C-alpha positions, 0 to 999 in steps of 0.5 A: 452159229455154232454156240461156242461163237455165241457170248453169254448175254445172248445164250440168255438172250436165246433161251428166252425166246425159247422159253417164249416159244418163238420159232426161228430158222437162223441166228446170224452174230455180225461183226461189223455194221458192213456185215449187218448191212448184208444180213439185212440186204439178203433179208429185203430181198427175200423177204425174210422175218428179222428179229434183232436180239441183244440181251433179251432182258427186256423182250416184252416190250417189242411185239414179238410175232410168233415165227421169225426167218432169222435172229439177229445177235448184236452182240458182236457190235460191242466197239466203243467207237469214240470217248471225249472226256474233254466234252463229256460223251460217248459213242458205242455199238449197240451190242456192248453190255452196259455193265462193260460201258461202265467198267470202261468208263470207271477205269479212264484217267479221272473216271466217268459214268453212264448212269443208264441202269435197266435191269440186268445190266450185265446182260442188258445192251445199249441197243436193247435199252435204247430201244425198249426205252428202258432205265432203273433206280438213277433215273431220279437224278439222272433222267432216263435214255432220253435225257441222256442219248445225244445221236444215233445211228441205224439201218433200215430194213435194206441195210441203207445207214441212217444217223441222227442227232449227234454227239454233242447237247446242240446238234440237230434243227428240226425234228430229233429223231434220237427221242424219236425211235426211243422205245421202238423195240426194233419195229422201226430200224436196227440200232448200230450205235448210240452218242451218251452224255456222260459224268465224272465219277462223284468223289463219294457214294453211299447208300442209306437203307431204312426198314418200315413195317408198312406202306403207309410208313413207307409212303410217309417218309417218302413224303417227307424225303420228296418234301426236304432239302435231300437230294437223292440219286436213287430212292427206292422201295423194296418189299421182298419176298417173303418178308412182312417189312420193307425198306426204302433205300436212298443213293446220295453222292458227291462231296464227302461231307454232305453225303455223310449229313444226308445220310444222317438226315434221312436216318433221323427221318426213319427214326420218326417211324420207329426205322431202324437204319444201316448206311453203306459206303463206296461205289461197288457197294452202292451199286451193288446194293442197288441192283440187288434191290432192283434186279429179279431174283436169281434163284426162281425158276419163272419170273414174270415182270411187268412195269406200272407206272402211277401218279409219284404220290400214289406209289406205296399205296400201289405197291400195297395193293399189288402185295395184297393182290399177290398174297392174295392169289398166293404168288410169291412177288417181289416189288420195286418202287422206284419213288421218285419216278411213280414207277413200280416193278413187279416181280411175279414167281409164277408155275402156271402161266393162267395163274398170271391172267387176273394178276395182270387184269388187276395191274391194269384196272390198278394202274387205269384208276390213277390214270396211271399204264402197265407193260410187260417187261418179261412174260410168258408169250400168252400174255405178250401177245395178247396184251393188247393196245400199248399206245395210241391208236392214232398215233400209231396211224399217223405217225408210227406206221406211216415212219415204218413205210419209210423206214419198213416197206416190206415190214420185215421187222417187228410191227409196230408197238402201240 
């Protein structure tokens, strides 16, 4: 397929594959479910290994083989299938990027949005976010993709259509496979569309940002916020590269007077710890600031990203430990804590892949001591391939593998990710 036919997201995703050293023979870009079915039927009949690819922002979530036969550029499936403002739901094909979906929703009468915000939403696709179970700062208030997804459509490895869930909250009896396939990372089936619950745009948006001296102060402030009457839609603590302090950023939305009051209350809390504050207002400014804080540094040449989950009360402490480890190894790190969820994203600049190995061991040990876990989001192939067990071996054997045997008996899709 000529490169001129590719979207910018797909080009960036293929660059990620090339950097990982994944070898592939062909790239196919289906522009409809029918054409995707044809590709899968051909792959199944010839036993060709297939790797589905969206924006390539969470490749570390997949169990990537060193070689595949066909890379499926899913960005050709980019249509809005159904928009139902009265019932607050939306169905969209898997290859559309999340930023474009939200642009479409915001332009409708009254204005709506999908509170799904993984890393790099201008590249991250609907299907990719679903397959990698990706979310971001707005999960604080709106939940993860498991809370937003109502149903999905997919193809099995032979190109046969399967459907689970629907477009309303009460749409299924028995076990809901909509939730089951979230996080399957292209190992069980190919997601072709997803239906979501959407929401009207709030009347007012703002962020209140408090600059603090260290992680101890941040932990105290965050604890105060969690025990207060404040209701942030997003609450993050950010330690930027080459900075001495860190910032706590809270996003508020709703009635303008309620938003104004919450900004004022958080600023007052920050003053108790000697922190100065600033407020940004307006949807575009707020979303841009949250994305800037959450996303990796675009100027970095090589960045590995790891997602560390620990108890909420240990988040700031873990951030401090990770910062110190990066400093000890003389590595530049941007650390972003989703403070209401205990999820820490470590963005690590590196020159030599070997530098990442002791850092990864430290992350795993630190998370394990807190009864947490670590997964790679973006990392060199040597790190991803040697990661080891990511899930529960019992679940793998008795749940995931039997399901894979039904949907992908020949094993042409990616291996299961346990």
